[in-house]
C-alpha positions as CSV (number, residue, x, y, z in Angstrom):
1,M,-64.8,10.9,55.6
2,K,-68.3,11.9,57.8
3,S,-65.6,15.0,59.3
4,K,-63.9,16.0,55.6
5,S,-67.4,15.9,54.1
6,G,-68.2,18.6,57.3
7,I,-65.5,20.5,56.4
8,F,-66.2,20.6,52.8
9,F,-69.8,21.8,53.5
10,I,-68.5,25.1,55.8
11,V,-65.9,25.8,53.3
12,I,-69.0,26.1,50.7
13,L,-70.8,28.3,53.1
14,L,-68.1,30.5,53.7
15,L,-67.6,31.0,49.9
16,L,-71.5,31.9,49.1
17,S,-71.4,34.2,52.0
18,I,-68.0,35.9,50.6
19,N,-70.0,36.5,47.2
20,A,-73.3,37.7,49.4
21,F,-71.2,40.0,51.2
22,S,-69.6,41.3,48.1
23,Q,-72.3,42.4,46.4
24,D,-73.0,46.2,47.9
25,P,-77.1,46.2,48.4
26,N,-76.5,49.8,48.1
27,F,-74.6,49.8,44.2
28,Q,-77.9,50.4,42.0
29,I,-77.3,49.3,38.4
30,Y,-79.2,50.4,35.4
31,L,-79.2,48.6,32.5
32,C,-79.6,51.7,29.6
33,I,-80.2,49.6,25.9
34,G,-81.5,51.6,22.3
35,Q,-80.0,53.5,19.2
36,S,-78.1,56.9,18.5
37,N,-80.0,58.7,20.8
38,M,-79.4,56.2,24.0
39,E,-75.8,55.9,22.0
40,G,-75.5,60.0,23.1
41,A,-75.3,62.3,19.4
42,T,-74.4,65.2,21.0
43,R,-70.7,66.5,21.7
44,A,-70.6,66.8,25.5
45,E,-69.5,70.1,26.7
46,L,-67.6,71.9,29.6
47,Q,-69.7,71.5,32.1
48,D,-70.3,67.7,31.8
49,S,-66.5,67.1,32.5
50,T,-66.7,66.3,36.1
51,V,-68.8,64.0,37.7
52,N,-69.3,63.1,41.4
53,P,-67.3,59.7,41.6
54,R,-70.6,57.9,43.4
55,F,-72.1,57.5,39.6
56,Q,-70.0,54.7,37.7
57,V,-70.5,53.4,34.4
58,M,-69.4,49.9,33.4
59,E,-67.2,49.9,29.7
60,A,-68.7,47.4,28.0
61,V,-65.8,47.9,25.4
62,N,-62.9,47.5,25.1
63,C,-61.3,51.6,24.6
64,E,-57.2,52.3,24.3
65,N,-58.5,56.5,23.5
66,L,-60.5,56.4,27.0
67,G,-58.3,54.3,29.3
68,R,-60.9,52.0,29.5
69,K,-60.9,48.3,29.9
70,M,-64.7,46.0,29.5
71,G,-65.8,45.0,32.3
72,S,-64.0,47.4,34.6
73,W,-66.3,50.2,36.7
74,Y,-64.9,54.2,36.2
75,P,-65.9,57.7,36.6
76,A,-69.1,58.1,34.8
77,I,-67.6,60.9,32.4
78,P,-69.0,60.7,29.0
79,P,-69.0,58.9,26.4
80,L,-70.5,56.4,28.4
81,C,-71.2,54.3,25.4
82,R,-68.4,52.8,23.6
83,C,-65.3,55.0,23.0
84,K,-66.4,57.7,20.7
85,T,-69.7,58.2,21.0
86,N,-70.9,62.4,22.8
87,L,-73.3,63.5,25.3
88,G,-77.0,60.9,26.3
89,P,-79.9,60.7,28.6
90,T,-77.8,58.4,30.7
91,D,-75.6,61.0,31.8
92,Y,-77.9,63.1,33.6
93,F,-79.8,60.4,34.5
94,G,-77.0,58.8,36.8
95,R,-76.1,62.4,37.9
96,T,-79.9,63.1,39.2
97,M,-80.2,60.2,40.1
98,V,-76.5,60.3,42.7
99,A,-77.5,64.1,43.7
100,N,-80.8,62.7,45.7
101,L,-79.8,59.1,46.9
102,P,-77.9,59.0,50.0
103,E,-74.5,59.1,49.8
104,K,-74.0,55.6,51.2
105,V,-75.8,55.0,48.1
106,K,-73.5,54.5,44.4
107,V,-75.6,54.2,40.7
108,G,-73.5,52.6,37.9
109,V,-74.6,52.1,34.3
110,I,-74.1,49.8,31.4
111,V,-74.4,51.3,28.0
112,V,-75.1,49.0,25.2
113,A,-76.7,50.9,21.9
114,I,-75.8,50.7,18.3
115,G,-76.9,54.0,16.3
116,G,-80.0,53.2,13.8
117,C,-80.5,50.0,14.9
118,K,-84.2,48.1,14.5
119,I,-85.3,46.8,18.2
120,E,-84.3,43.4,16.4
121,L,-80.9,43.5,17.4
122,F,-81.6,42.6,20.6
123,D,-83.7,39.9,19.9
124,K,-81.1,36.9,21.4
125,D,-82.8,34.4,18.9
126,N,-82.8,36.5,15.6
127,Y,-80.0,39.2,16.5
128,A,-77.7,37.3,13.5
129,S,-80.2,37.3,11.0
130,Y,-80.7,40.6,11.3
131,T,-76.9,41.6,11.3
132,E,-76.9,40.2,8.3
133,T,-79.4,42.6,6.9
134,A,-77.7,45.7,8.7
135,P,-75.8,48.3,6.7
136,A,-71.8,48.0,6.5
137,W,-71.4,51.4,8.7
138,M,-73.5,49.4,11.7
139,K,-71.7,45.9,11.3
140,G,-68.6,48.1,12.4
141,M,-69.8,49.0,15.4
142,I,-72.1,45.7,16.0
143,K,-68.7,44.1,15.7
144,E,-67.3,46.2,18.9
145,Y,-69.7,44.0,20.6
146,D,-68.4,40.7,19.4
147,G,-71.1,40.5,17.0
148,N,-73.9,40.1,19.8
149,P,-74.9,43.6,21.4
150,Y,-77.4,41.9,23.6
151,G,-75.1,39.0,24.6
152,R,-72.1,41.5,25.4
153,L,-74.9,43.5,27.9
154,V,-75.9,40.6,29.5
155,E,-72.1,39.5,29.9
156,M,-71.8,42.8,31.5
157,A,-74.6,42.4,33.3
158,K,-73.4,39.3,35.2
159,L,-70.5,40.5,35.9
160,A,-71.9,44.0,38.1
161,Q,-74.1,41.5,40.0
162,K,-71.3,40.7,42.0
163,D,-70.7,44.2,42.7
164,G,-73.9,45.5,43.2
165,V,-78.3,45.4,42.4
166,I,-79.5,45.6,39.0
167,K,-82.9,48.2,39.9
168,G,-83.8,48.9,36.6
169,I,-83.7,49.6,32.3
170,L,-83.6,52.2,30.7
171,L,-84.8,52.5,26.5
172,H,-84.1,55.1,24.4
173,Q,-85.2,53.3,20.9
174,G,-87.7,53.7,18.4
175,E,-86.4,55.7,15.7
176,S,-85.9,52.9,13.2
177,N,-89.1,51.2,13.9
178,P,-91.2,53.6,12.7
179,N,-95.6,52.6,12.5
180,D,-94.5,49.3,14.1
181,S,-97.5,47.4,16.0
182,L,-95.5,45.1,16.8
183,W,-93.0,46.8,18.6
184,T,-94.2,46.7,22.5
185,R,-94.1,43.6,21.9
186,K,-90.4,43.2,20.7
187,V,-89.3,45.6,23.5
188,K,-91.5,42.8,25.8
189,G,-89.4,39.7,24.8
190,V,-86.4,41.9,25.1
191,Y,-87.2,42.6,28.5
192,D,-88.9,39.0,29.3
193,N,-85.0,37.7,28.2
194,L,-83.5,39.6,30.3
195,M,-85.7,38.8,33.4
196,K,-84.5,35.2,32.4
197,D,-81.0,36.2,31.5
198,L,-80.0,37.8,34.4
199,N,-82.2,36.1,37.2
200,L,-84.6,39.3,38.0
201,D,-87.6,39.7,39.2
202,P,-89.8,41.6,36.9
203,K,-92.1,43.6,40.2
204,N,-88.6,45.0,41.2
205,V,-86.9,45.9,38.1
206,P,-89.1,48.5,36.3
207,L,-88.5,49.6,32.7
208,L,-88.3,53.2,31.8
209,A,-88.9,54.3,28.7
210,G,-88.0,57.6,26.5
211,E,-90.1,59.2,23.7
212,T,-88.4,60.4,20.6
213,V,-88.1,63.9,19.6
214,N,-91.3,65.5,19.8
215,A,-93.9,67.1,17.9
216,D,-93.4,70.4,19.6
217,Q,-89.9,70.3,18.3
218,Q,-90.3,68.6,15.1
219,G,-89.5,65.8,15.5
220,V,-89.1,63.3,12.3
221,C,-89.7,60.6,14.2
222,A,-92.4,61.8,16.6
223,G,-95.1,60.0,15.9
224,M,-93.6,56.6,16.8
225,N,-94.4,58.5,20.8
226,T,-98.3,56.9,19.9
227,I,-96.9,53.6,19.9
228,I,-94.3,54.2,22.6
229,A,-97.1,56.0,24.8
230,T,-98.9,52.0,24.8
231,L,-96.1,50.1,26.5
232,P,-97.6,49.9,29.8
233,Q,-100.4,47.9,28.2
234,T,-97.9,45.0,26.6
235,L,-95.4,45.9,29.3
236,P,-96.9,46.1,33.4
237,N,-94.1,47.3,35.2
238,S,-92.9,49.9,32.5
239,Y,-93.5,53.9,32.3
240,V,-93.3,56.2,29.6
241,I,-90.7,59.5,29.9
242,S,-91.6,62.3,27.9
243,S,-89.9,64.4,25.2
244,A,-92.1,67.3,25.3
245,G,-90.3,70.3,25.3
246,C,-86.6,68.8,25.6
247,V,-84.7,71.0,22.7
248,D,-83.2,68.5,19.5
249,G,-80.6,69.9,17.3
250,P,-80.9,70.9,13.6
251,D,-81.6,67.4,12.3
252,N,-85.4,67.1,14.3
253,L,-83.9,63.7,14.8
254,H,-81.5,63.9,17.8
255,F,-81.3,65.8,21.0
256,S,-79.4,68.6,21.9
257,A,-76.8,69.0,24.6
258,A,-79.7,70.9,26.5
259,G,-82.3,68.1,25.3
260,Y,-80.8,64.9,26.6
261,R,-80.0,66.5,29.6
262,E,-83.4,67.7,30.6
263,L,-84.7,63.9,29.1
264,G,-82.1,62.1,31.8
265,K,-83.1,64.2,34.3
266,R,-87.0,62.9,33.5
267,Y,-85.7,59.3,33.5
268,A,-84.2,60.0,37.0
269,E,-87.4,61.4,38.3
270,K,-89.5,58.4,37.4
271,M,-86.6,55.9,39.3
272,L,-86.4,58.2,42.1
273,S,-90.4,58.1,42.4
274,L,-90.4,54.4,41.8
275,L,-87.7,53.6,44.4
276,G,-90.0,56.5,46.7
277,Y,-87.3,59.3,46.9
278,K,-88.5,62.9,46.7
279,I,-86.7,65.2,44.0
280,S,-84.5,67.7,46.5
281,A,-82.0,68.8,44.2
282,K,-81.0,68.9,40.2
283,E,-77.9,68.6,38.7
């Protein structure tokens, strides 16, 4: 009996060691959430059609039109959010990251975003009541995540943790929460739940929050940036990414392709600095 118990114990240790070995510490994973500006609202251009294979995206839904299956990694050619979105900040976040990280390091992103949604959609306890009041066009997008975008994000993130290490969270949201003085607390609630559900240490996982289209571009939601600026007061390991000078589109709500590229680079520059790297090259 003792011999059998010993063998069983050794087998368990071997299985645990195999699992640990499969997780690549040089595969950095970033969770990206928000609304339409995180989805990407501007058509990608020819220069966006190629990407370093060290930059990967885990598809969060099944996309027959792209030949992608949910839960699998692919080269991060846009769209990175669902199947029919466009260029967004995550595209040039990842490109700038791999251009400045050692060759042995890969970057993976998981993008779960819903155009027009409030931050309440990512509240794991109250998303259902929010969804009930959402317009029909939004419900269609929510349905692609089986009705629970937060739950899908966690599901995909747990899969990704088998391959690499979650290093940060990118947020671009706020246009649908104008003048919401509780926004920072709501964001902290989403962040805290992710830390708990994914067994992450808040000290090691910063949240980077991008500003809405800036006042210098006549951004229609630029007033929200005064609230976004206070996020670090509520969430200590958070950083605000300026949108000043990031060119917007004709609606003054979404960024242009050039604006998304610049904003994405700024997310990366902040993350690289937090990781201790200097910016030596940019895509």
